[in-house]
N, C-alpha and C positions, 0 to 999 in steps of 0.2 A: 641483264635485264636492269640490274640497279644503275647502270651507267645510261642506259636507253632513259630510264626514269629520270636521271640528273638533267640531261639533254632536253627531254619535253619541259621539265619545269624550269630550267632555265630560259629556254625559249619565252614562256608562256608569262615569266616575270618580265624579260625584256619587251616581248608584245605591248602587257598590258601597262607598262611605264609609257610606253611611244605612244599608245591610242590615249592613255590620260592626258598626255601633253600636246595630243593633236599633231605629232611630229611624223614624220617617215619612219618606218621600222628599218633599223641596222641589224643585220643578224651578223654572227661572225661567220668565218668561213666554215668550219667545222659544224655550225646549225645549217647553212646554207647545202653544205655537202651531205649531212644526214637526211633532210629534208627531199633532197633531189633522189637520194637511193632509196628512200624510204617510201614514198609516194604519198598517197592522200593519209590525212590522219584519221585516225579511225576514233570518234567520239562518242560514247554513249551518254544519252540523256533520258530525263524522265519522260515516258509515256502518258502521264497526267498529273502534272503538279503545275498548272497553269497560277501566273504567266509566267514563270520560268521556263519550264518547257512542258510540251504536250503535244497529242498529234491532231492534225486537223482533219476533215473527214474524207480524207482518201490517205490516212496512215503515213504523211509527213510529218516530220518532227518540226516545230514551231516552236518560239518562245523568244525570251529575254537571253538564254544560254546560248540558243541556236543563231540568233542575230548576232550575238557577241562574237561566237566562233567564226562567222561567216566573214564578219569584218577584219577579224584578226588575219583569216586566210588573205582575203584581198588584200589587206596593206603588205603583209610578208610575202605574199606570192606562192602560197600553199594551196591545196584543197584538202576538204573536210568531209569525211564521211560519216553522216549521222544515223545511230542506230537508238531509236525509242525502246526504253523498257523499263523495268521494272527496278528498285534500288537495289534488291541483292540479285538482279542478274548483272548490274552495272558492276558491283562490288568483285562478283565471282569473274566477270571476264576480265576486267582490269587486272585482277590477279593472276588471271592465265595468260594473259597476254592477248585476250581477242581484242581489246581495246586499248588504244595510246592514252588516253585522258577521259574523263568523265564532264560534264557539262555542268556542274555545280552541287556538290555535296560538303556538307559541314565538316568541318575538321575535327574530328572526336578522336578522343585520345586511342581507342581502340584500332582505329583507322591509322593514326598517326606512325604506329608501330610498323604498319604495312605498306604504306603509301606515303609518297613525299605531296606536301600541298604547297601552293604558292599563296602569298597575300589574299585575302579577299578580294574580289572583283564586284560583288554585290553582297551588301549589310542586308540581313534579314531580321528584323525584330519579331521575337514570338513572345506570345504573352497567354497568360490562364486565366480564363473567365470563370467565375465562379457566383451562384447565387449571392442575391445580397445577404442573406442570413450567416454566410459563411466568410464575407469581406475581411473581417478583422484577423480570423482565424487562419486566413491563407495567404502567406507572403512568398513560397517560393516550394519547389519542388518536393522537398521534404515535408512539408505540411499536408501533403496529399497522400500519404501513404497511407492511412489509417480511413478515409473518407471514400466510402463507396456510392 
């Protein structure tokens, strides 16, 4: 399982680098053989986190993460099968081997103990919004601990 995860991680890094430079994707013979033997990559994506990933009216996976994986597959010559689901189901499915990869989750320390992460392919800035009367009191997450 660990070797499999390493191959997928290396593949993603190589593909991301090639896409970023708009160059053809070049895979190693080991990566090509693995993809051929493995078949379509099974990727879990969010079912309701637009625009990153979500489902359309027919339940099909859509969004930036889906488009990114489709482009990777086109450039490198492999197929991707998407499963839209919740965050909890994504992490459980990856841990149990139901999925080969996820469509984009944050690399939190507890997740890094169990999974391998590539460098981010999408930067997401998160902000905390507070009432004007709290503006000077809240500068980070720790400052929210005693507020209700």
